[in-house]
Biotite code that builds the C-alpha atoms (Angstrom):
import biotite.structure as struc

atoms = struc.array([
    struc.Atom([243.355, 143.608, 258.413], chain_id="A", res_id=1, res_name="MET", atom_name="CA", element="C"),
    struc.Atom([241.527, 146.447, 256.698], chain_id="A", res_id=2, res_name="GLY", atom_name="CA", element="C"),
    struc.Atom([238.906, 148.302, 258.635], chain_id="A", res_id=3, res_name="GLN", atom_name="CA", element="C"),
    struc.Atom([235.420, 148.543, 257.202], chain_id="A", res_id=4, res_name="ILE", atom_name="CA", element="C"),
    struc.Atom([234.014, 152.031, 257.185], chain_id="A", res_id=5, res_name="ASN", atom_name="CA", element="C"),
    struc.Atom([230.558, 151.869, 258.842], chain_id="A", res_id=6, res_name="PRO", atom_name="CA", element="C"),
    struc.Atom([229.410, 154.918, 256.848], chain_id="A", res_id=7, res_name="GLU", atom_name="CA", element="C"),
    struc.Atom([229.807, 153.068, 253.542], chain_id="A", res_id=8, res_name="GLU", atom_name="CA", element="C"),
    struc.Atom([226.717, 151.144, 252.413], chain_id="A", res_id=9, res_name="LYS", atom_name="CA", element="C"),
    struc.Atom([228.597, 148.461, 250.489], chain_id="A", res_id=10, res_name="PHE", atom_name="CA", element="C"),
    struc.Atom([231.793, 146.596, 251.209], chain_id="A", res_id=11, res_name="ARG", atom_name="CA", element="C"),
    struc.Atom([234.508, 146.400, 248.648], chain_id="A", res_id=12, res_name="THR", atom_name="CA", element="C"),
    struc.Atom([235.584, 143.044, 247.250], chain_id="A", res_id=13, res_name="ALA", atom_name="CA", element="C"),
    struc.Atom([238.715, 143.140, 249.405], chain_id="A", res_id=14, res_name="LEU", atom_name="CA", element="C"),
    struc.Atom([236.685, 143.872, 252.559], chain_id="A", res_id=15, res_name="ASP", atom_name="CA", element="C"),
    struc.Atom([234.322, 141.011, 251.718], chain_id="A", res_id=16, res_name="GLU", atom_name="CA", element="C"),
    struc.Atom([237.250, 138.614, 251.220], chain_id="A", res_id=17, res_name="LEU", atom_name="CA", element="C"),
    struc.Atom([238.740, 139.644, 254.545], chain_id="A", res_id=18, res_name="ILE", atom_name="CA", element="C"),
    struc.Atom([235.427, 139.015, 256.331], chain_id="A", res_id=19, res_name="LEU", atom_name="CA", element="C"),
    struc.Atom([234.952, 135.641, 254.629], chain_id="A", res_id=20, res_name="LEU", atom_name="CA", element="C"),
    struc.Atom([238.507, 134.600, 255.491], chain_id="A", res_id=21, res_name="ASN", atom_name="CA", element="C"),
    struc.Atom([237.905, 135.567, 259.123], chain_id="A", res_id=22, res_name="HIS", atom_name="CA", element="C"),
    struc.Atom([234.665, 133.551, 259.239], chain_id="A", res_id=23, res_name="GLU", atom_name="CA", element="C"),
    struc.Atom([236.357, 130.514, 257.694], chain_id="A", res_id=24, res_name="ILE", atom_name="CA", element="C"),
    struc.Atom([239.157, 130.741, 260.266], chain_id="A", res_id=25, res_name="THR", atom_name="CA", element="C"),
    struc.Atom([236.604, 130.856, 263.098], chain_id="A", res_id=26, res_name="GLU", atom_name="CA", element="C"),
    struc.Atom([234.708, 127.847, 261.721], chain_id="A", res_id=27, res_name="ILE", atom_name="CA", element="C"),
    struc.Atom([237.924, 125.838, 261.325], chain_id="A", res_id=28, res_name="LYS", atom_name="CA", element="C"),
    struc.Atom([238.886, 126.600, 264.923], chain_id="A", res_id=29, res_name="ALA", atom_name="CA", element="C"),
    struc.Atom([235.419, 125.558, 266.107], chain_id="A", res_id=30, res_name="PHE", atom_name="CA", element="C"),
    struc.Atom([235.601, 122.273, 264.176], chain_id="A", res_id=31, res_name="LEU", atom_name="CA", element="C"),
    struc.Atom([239.073, 121.588, 265.558], chain_id="A", res_id=32, res_name="ARG", atom_name="CA", element="C"),
    struc.Atom([237.805, 122.118, 269.123], chain_id="A", res_id=33, res_name="ASP", atom_name="CA", element="C"),
    struc.Atom([234.795, 119.920, 268.445], chain_id="A", res_id=34, res_name="LEU", atom_name="CA", element="C"),
    struc.Atom([237.000, 117.163, 267.066], chain_id="A", res_id=35, res_name="SER", atom_name="CA", element="C"),
    struc.Atom([239.248, 117.313, 270.135], chain_id="A", res_id=36, res_name="LEU", atom_name="CA", element="C"),
    struc.Atom([236.242, 117.076, 272.458], chain_id="A", res_id=37, res_name="LYS", atom_name="CA", element="C"),
    struc.Atom([234.864, 114.072, 270.586], chain_id="A", res_id=38, res_name="ILE", atom_name="CA", element="C"),
    struc.Atom([238.261, 112.370, 270.740], chain_id="A", res_id=39, res_name="SER", atom_name="CA", element="C"),
    struc.Atom([238.452, 112.961, 274.509], chain_id="A", res_id=40, res_name="ARG", atom_name="CA", element="C"),
    struc.Atom([234.977, 111.496, 275.006], chain_id="A", res_id=41, res_name="ILE", atom_name="CA", element="C"),
    struc.Atom([235.877, 108.437, 272.908], chain_id="A", res_id=42, res_name="GLU", atom_name="CA", element="C"),
    struc.Atom([239.123, 107.895, 274.845], chain_id="A", res_id=43, res_name="GLN", atom_name="CA", element="C"),
    struc.Atom([237.285, 108.253, 278.153], chain_id="A", res_id=44, res_name="HIS", atom_name="CA", element="C"),
    struc.Atom([234.645, 105.735, 277.054], chain_id="A", res_id=45, res_name="ALA", atom_name="CA", element="C"),
    struc.Atom([237.351, 103.267, 275.961], chain_id="A", res_id=46, res_name="LYS", atom_name="CA", element="C"),
    struc.Atom([239.091, 103.538, 279.343], chain_id="A", res_id=47, res_name="ARG", atom_name="CA", element="C"),
    struc.Atom([235.833, 103.304, 281.291], chain_id="A", res_id=48, res_name="ALA", atom_name="CA", element="C"),
    struc.Atom([234.518, 100.321, 279.299], chain_id="A", res_id=49, res_name="PHE", atom_name="CA", element="C"),
    struc.Atom([237.515, 98.364, 277.988], chain_id="A", res_id=50, res_name="PRO", atom_name="CA", element="C"),
    struc.Atom([235.546, 95.154, 277.289], chain_id="A", res_id=51, res_name="ASN", atom_name="CA", element="C"),
    struc.Atom([233.044, 96.750, 274.935], chain_id="A", res_id=52, res_name="ILE", atom_name="CA", element="C"),
    struc.Atom([234.120, 96.811, 271.325], chain_id="A", res_id=53, res_name="LYS", atom_name="CA", element="C"),
    struc.Atom([232.943, 99.757, 269.259], chain_id="A", res_id=54, res_name="PRO", atom_name="CA", element="C"),
    struc.Atom([230.317, 98.795, 266.740], chain_id="A", res_id=55, res_name="SER", atom_name="CA", element="C"),
    struc.Atom([231.042, 99.618, 263.125], chain_id="A", res_id=56, res_name="PRO", atom_name="CA", element="C"),
    struc.Atom([229.072, 102.434, 261.580], chain_id="A", res_id=57, res_name="ILE", atom_name="CA", element="C"),
    struc.Atom([225.996, 100.878, 260.047], chain_id="A", res_id=58, res_name="LYS", atom_name="CA", element="C"),
    struc.Atom([224.797, 101.856, 256.645], chain_id="A", res_id=59, res_name="GLU", atom_name="CA", element="C"),
    struc.Atom([221.091, 102.457, 256.349], chain_id="A", res_id=60, res_name="SER", atom_name="CA", element="C"),
    struc.Atom([219.246, 99.159, 256.448], chain_id="A", res_id=61, res_name="LEU", atom_name="CA", element="C"),
    struc.Atom([217.467, 99.773, 253.172], chain_id="A", res_id=62, res_name="GLN", atom_name="CA", element="C"),
    struc.Atom([219.665, 100.918, 250.324], chain_id="A", res_id=63, res_name="PRO", atom_name="CA", element="C"),
    struc.Atom([218.289, 103.784, 248.357], chain_id="A", res_id=64, res_name="SER", atom_name="CA", element="C"),
    struc.Atom([216.149, 103.153, 245.326], chain_id="A", res_id=65, res_name="ARG", atom_name="CA", element="C"),
    struc.Atom([218.817, 104.578, 243.031], chain_id="A", res_id=66, res_name="VAL", atom_name="CA", element="C"),
    struc.Atom([221.551, 102.267, 244.292], chain_id="A", res_id=67, res_name="SER", atom_name="CA", element="C"),
    struc.Atom([219.223, 99.309, 243.670], chain_id="A", res_id=68, res_name="LYS", atom_name="CA", element="C"),
    struc.Atom([218.447, 100.607, 240.212], chain_id="A", res_id=69, res_name="LEU", atom_name="CA", element="C"),
    struc.Atom([222.104, 101.130, 239.398], chain_id="A", res_id=70, res_name="ARG", atom_name="CA", element="C"),
    struc.Atom([222.909, 97.578, 240.400], chain_id="A", res_id=71, res_name="LYS", atom_name="CA", element="C"),
    struc.Atom([220.064, 96.227, 238.319], chain_id="A", res_id=72, res_name="GLU", atom_name="CA", element="C"),
    struc.Atom([220.608, 98.227, 235.164], chain_id="A", res_id=73, res_name="LEU", atom_name="CA", element="C"),
    struc.Atom([218.855, 96.196, 232.566], chain_id="A", res_id=74, res_name="ILE", atom_name="CA", element="C"),
    struc.Atom([220.360, 97.888, 229.536], chain_id="A", res_id=75, res_name="LEU", atom_name="CA", element="C"),
    struc.Atom([223.890, 97.920, 228.250], chain_id="A", res_id=76, res_name="THR", atom_name="CA", element="C"),
    struc.Atom([225.363, 101.156, 226.999], chain_id="A", res_id=77, res_name="ARG", atom_name="CA", element="C"),
    struc.Atom([224.848, 100.079, 223.396], chain_id="A", res_id=78, res_name="GLU", atom_name="CA", element="C"),
    struc.Atom([221.210, 99.100, 223.968], chain_id="A", res_id=79, res_name="ASN", atom_name="CA", element="C"),
    struc.Atom([220.456, 102.377, 225.743], chain_id="A", res_id=80, res_name="ALA", atom_name="CA", element="C"),
    struc.Atom([221.982, 104.390, 222.913], chain_id="A", res_id=81, res_name="MET", atom_name="CA", element="C"),
    struc.Atom([220.110, 102.304, 220.311], chain_id="A", res_id=82, res_name="ALA", atom_name="CA", element="C"),
    struc.Atom([216.837, 103.050, 222.098], chain_id="A", res_id=83, res_name="ILE", atom_name="CA", element="C"),
    struc.Atom([217.793, 106.739, 222.198], chain_id="A", res_id=84, res_name="PHE", atom_name="CA", element="C"),
    struc.Atom([218.357, 106.747, 218.428], chain_id="A", res_id=85, res_name="GLU", atom_name="CA", element="C"),
    struc.Atom([214.979, 105.058, 217.882], chain_id="A", res_id=86, res_name="GLU", atom_name="CA", element="C"),
    struc.Atom([213.333, 107.666, 220.086], chain_id="A", res_id=87, res_name="LEU", atom_name="CA", element="C"),
    struc.Atom([215.127, 110.452, 218.227], chain_id="A", res_id=88, res_name="ARG", atom_name="CA", element="C"),
    struc.Atom([213.864, 109.168, 214.878], chain_id="A", res_id=89, res_name="GLU", atom_name="CA", element="C"),
    struc.Atom([210.357, 108.769, 216.275], chain_id="A", res_id=90, res_name="SER", atom_name="CA", element="C"),
    struc.Atom([210.526, 112.326, 217.611], chain_id="A", res_id=91, res_name="PHE", atom_name="CA", element="C"),
    struc.Atom([211.470, 113.666, 214.189], chain_id="A", res_id=92, res_name="MET", atom_name="CA", element="C"),
    struc.Atom([208.702, 111.683, 212.436], chain_id="A", res_id=93, res_name="LYS", atom_name="CA", element="C"),
    struc.Atom([205.831, 111.732, 214.925], chain_id="A", res_id=94, res_name="TYR", atom_name="CA", element="C"),
    struc.Atom([206.671, 114.428, 217.477], chain_id="A", res_id=95, res_name="GLY", atom_name="CA", element="C"),
    struc.Atom([206.818, 114.858, 221.209], chain_id="A", res_id=96, res_name="HIS", atom_name="CA", element="C"),
    struc.Atom([203.631, 112.992, 222.125], chain_id="A", res_id=97, res_name="ASP", atom_name="CA", element="C"),
    struc.Atom([204.654, 109.755, 220.426], chain_id="A", res_id=98, res_name="ALA", atom_name="CA", element="C"),
    struc.Atom([207.985, 109.702, 222.262], chain_id="A", res_id=99, res_name="VAL", atom_name="CA", element="C"),
    struc.Atom([206.353, 110.547, 225.585], chain_id="A", res_id=100, res_name="ALA", atom_name="CA", element="C"),
    struc.Atom([203.828, 107.731, 225.100], chain_id="A", res_id=101, res_name="ALA", atom_name="CA", element="C"),
    struc.Atom([206.599, 105.268, 224.226], chain_id="A", res_id=102, res_name="ARG", atom_name="CA", element="C"),
    struc.Atom([208.692, 106.260, 227.244], chain_id="A", res_id=103, res_name="LEU", atom_name="CA", element="C"),
    struc.Atom([205.724, 106.097, 229.631], chain_id="A", res_id=104, res_name="SER", atom_name="CA", element="C"),
    struc.Atom([205.376, 102.396, 228.766], chain_id="A", res_id=105, res_name="LYS", atom_name="CA", element="C"),
    struc.Atom([208.987, 101.617, 229.770], chain_id="A", res_id=106, res_name="ASP", atom_name="CA", element="C"),
    struc.Atom([210.024, 100.536, 233.247], chain_id="A", res_id=107, res_name="GLU", atom_name="CA", element="C"),
    struc.Atom([211.734, 103.027, 235.554], chain_id="A", res_id=108, res_name="VAL", atom_name="CA", element="C"),
    struc.Atom([214.925, 100.958, 235.429], chain_id="A", res_id=109, res_name="GLU", atom_name="CA", element="C"),
    struc.Atom([215.045, 101.335, 231.639], chain_id="A", res_id=110, res_name="THR", atom_name="CA", element="C"),
    struc.Atom([214.507, 105.076, 231.917], chain_id="A", res_id=111, res_name="LEU", atom_name="CA", element="C"),
    struc.Atom([217.279, 105.317, 234.521], chain_id="A", res_id=112, res_name="VAL", atom_name="CA", element="C"),
    struc.Atom([219.659, 103.408, 232.231], chain_id="A", res_id=113, res_name="SER", atom_name="CA", element="C"),
    struc.Atom([218.934, 105.693, 229.305], chain_id="A", res_id=114, res_name="ILE", atom_name="CA", element="C"),
    struc.Atom([219.189, 108.780, 231.509], chain_id="A", res_id=115, res_name="SER", atom_name="CA", element="C"),
    struc.Atom([222.557, 107.743, 232.863], chain_id="A", res_id=116, res_name="GLN", atom_name="CA", element="C"),
    struc.Atom([223.914, 107.135, 229.384], chain_id="A", res_id=117, res_name="GLU", atom_name="CA", element="C"),
    struc.Atom([222.732, 110.590, 228.377], chain_id="A", res_id=118, res_name="LEU", atom_name="CA", element="C"),
    struc.Atom([224.437, 112.159, 231.391], chain_id="A", res_id=119, res_name="GLY", atom_name="CA", element="C"),
    struc.Atom([221.250, 113.182, 233.150], chain_id="A", res_id=120, res_name="LEU", atom_name="CA", element="C"),
    struc.Atom([221.115, 113.348, 236.950], chain_id="A", res_id=121, res_name="PRO", atom_name="CA", element="C"),
    struc.Atom([218.818, 110.715, 238.427], chain_id="A", res_id=122, res_name="THR", atom_name="CA", element="C"),
    struc.Atom([218.633, 111.906, 242.019], chain_id="A", res_id=123, res_name="GLY", atom_name="CA", element="C"),
    struc.Atom([217.887, 109.719, 245.024], chain_id="A", res_id=124, res_name="LYS", atom_name="CA", element="C"),
    struc.Atom([214.358, 108.772, 244.045], chain_id="A", res_id=125, res_name="LYS", atom_name="CA", element="C"),
    struc.Atom([213.937, 109.239, 240.328], chain_id="A", res_id=126, res_name="PRO", atom_name="CA", element="C"),
    struc.Atom([210.391, 109.817, 239.196], chain_id="A", res_id=127, res_name="SER", atom_name="CA", element="C"),
    struc.Atom([209.114, 108.532, 235.897], chain_id="A", res_id=128, res_name="ARG", atom_name="CA", element="C"),
    struc.Atom([207.924, 112.007, 234.851], chain_id="A", res_id=129, res_name="THR", atom_name="CA", element="C"),
    struc.Atom([211.256, 113.633, 235.599], chain_id="A", res_id=130, res_name="ARG", atom_name="CA", element="C"),
    struc.Atom([213.184, 110.954, 233.735], chain_id="A", res_id=131, res_name="LEU", atom_name="CA", element="C"),
    struc.Atom([210.894, 111.205, 230.701], chain_id="A", res_id=132, res_name="ILE", atom_name="CA", element="C"),
    struc.Atom([211.205, 114.999, 230.605], chain_id="A", res_id=133, res_name="LYS", atom_name="CA", element="C"),
    struc.Atom([215.001, 114.742, 230.821], chain_id="A", res_id=134, res_name="GLY", atom_name="CA", element="C"),
    struc.Atom([215.236, 112.170, 228.041], chain_id="A", res_id=135, res_name="ILE", atom_name="CA", element="C"),
    struc.Atom([212.915, 114.173, 225.787], chain_id="A", res_id=136, res_name="ILE", atom_name="CA", element="C"),
    struc.Atom([215.005, 117.257, 226.514], chain_id="A", res_id=137, res_name="GLY", atom_name="CA", element="C"),
    struc.Atom([218.137, 115.426, 225.359], chain_id="A", res_id=138, res_name="ARG", atom_name="CA", element="C"),
    struc.Atom([216.302, 114.239, 222.242], chain_id="A", res_id=139, res_name="ILE", atom_name="CA", element="C"),
    struc.Atom([215.328, 117.833, 221.426], chain_id="A", res_id=140, res_name="ARG", atom_name="CA", element="C"),
    struc.Atom([218.922, 118.975, 221.929], chain_id="A", res_id=141, res_name="GLU", atom_name="CA", element="C"),
    struc.Atom([220.147, 116.214, 219.649], chain_id="A", res_id=142, res_name="SER", atom_name="CA", element="C"),
    struc.Atom([217.616, 117.082, 216.963], chain_id="A", res_id=143, res_name="VAL", atom_name="CA", element="C"),
    struc.Atom([218.416, 120.789, 217.164], chain_id="A", res_id=144, res_name="LEU", atom_name="CA", element="C"),
    struc.Atom([222.155, 120.163, 217.018], chain_id="A", res_id=145, res_name="LEU", atom_name="CA", element="C"),
    struc.Atom([221.744, 117.894, 214.009], chain_id="A", res_id=146, res_name="GLY", atom_name="CA", element="C"),
    struc.Atom([219.334, 120.200, 212.231], chain_id="A", res_id=147, res_name="MET", atom_name="CA", element="C"),
    struc.Atom([220.034, 120.855, 208.579], chain_id="A", res_id=148, res_name="ASN", atom_name="CA", element="C"),
    struc.Atom([218.118, 123.688, 206.861], chain_id="A", res_id=149, res_name="PRO", atom_name="CA", element="C"),
    struc.Atom([217.960, 121.691, 203.619], chain_id="A", res_id=150, res_name="ALA", atom_name="CA", element="C"),
    struc.Atom([216.092, 118.816, 205.281], chain_id="A", res_id=151, res_name="SER", atom_name="CA", element="C"),
    struc.Atom([212.538, 118.822, 206.565], chain_id="A", res_id=152, res_name="GLY", atom_name="CA", element="C"),
    struc.Atom([213.510, 118.443, 210.203], chain_id="A", res_id=153, res_name="ILE", atom_name="CA", element="C"),
    struc.Atom([212.582, 122.003, 211.120], chain_id="A", res_id=154, res_name="SER", atom_name="CA", element="C"),
    struc.Atom([209.052, 121.392, 209.823], chain_id="A", res_id=155, res_name="LYS", atom_name="CA", element="C"),
    struc.Atom([208.604, 118.350, 212.058], chain_id="A", res_id=156, res_name="SER", atom_name="CA", element="C"),
    struc.Atom([209.774, 120.374, 215.075], chain_id="A", res_id=157, res_name="LEU", atom_name="CA", element="C"),
    struc.Atom([207.222, 123.071, 214.352], chain_id="A", res_id=158, res_name="ASP", atom_name="CA", element="C"),
    struc.Atom([204.441, 120.490, 214.144], chain_id="A", res_id=159, res_name="GLN", atom_name="CA", element="C"),
    struc.Atom([205.414, 118.806, 217.433], chain_id="A", res_id=160, res_name="SER", atom_name="CA", element="C"),
    struc.Atom([204.908, 121.915, 219.526], chain_id="A", res_id=161, res_name="GLU", atom_name="CA", element="C"),
])
């Protein structure tokens, strides 16, 4: 292993890699020891209490809000994309505020469905505001990517901001 010169203020990339590799090796050894200790404790408990069956690991009693929402998606892929196209057209005609008002009337489940189809992260507890901002962001991207200088789209973007 290369020695690090204490007089130097910065480590070279090679020195940094050597240090990181050493730290990773130490952590792996620690985890291995920890795993062995846990195994010994489990074996000892099984020998000391042979009649007690281990209980299965319980999931949290209340599933997260997102998992409920994903199970109850109320829109199909086609419906979500149709709504997105309607919102895109509304954005081009009436601007940001009209789309935000329309989205604020929708249920969170609908917003989650649209967000998932657009590839947006929903997080554990999606908020209505965050979902609306993400969807509007995707609408803006779509409008900008489809912008044609010959059409009047650029004028409607200027008016919306």
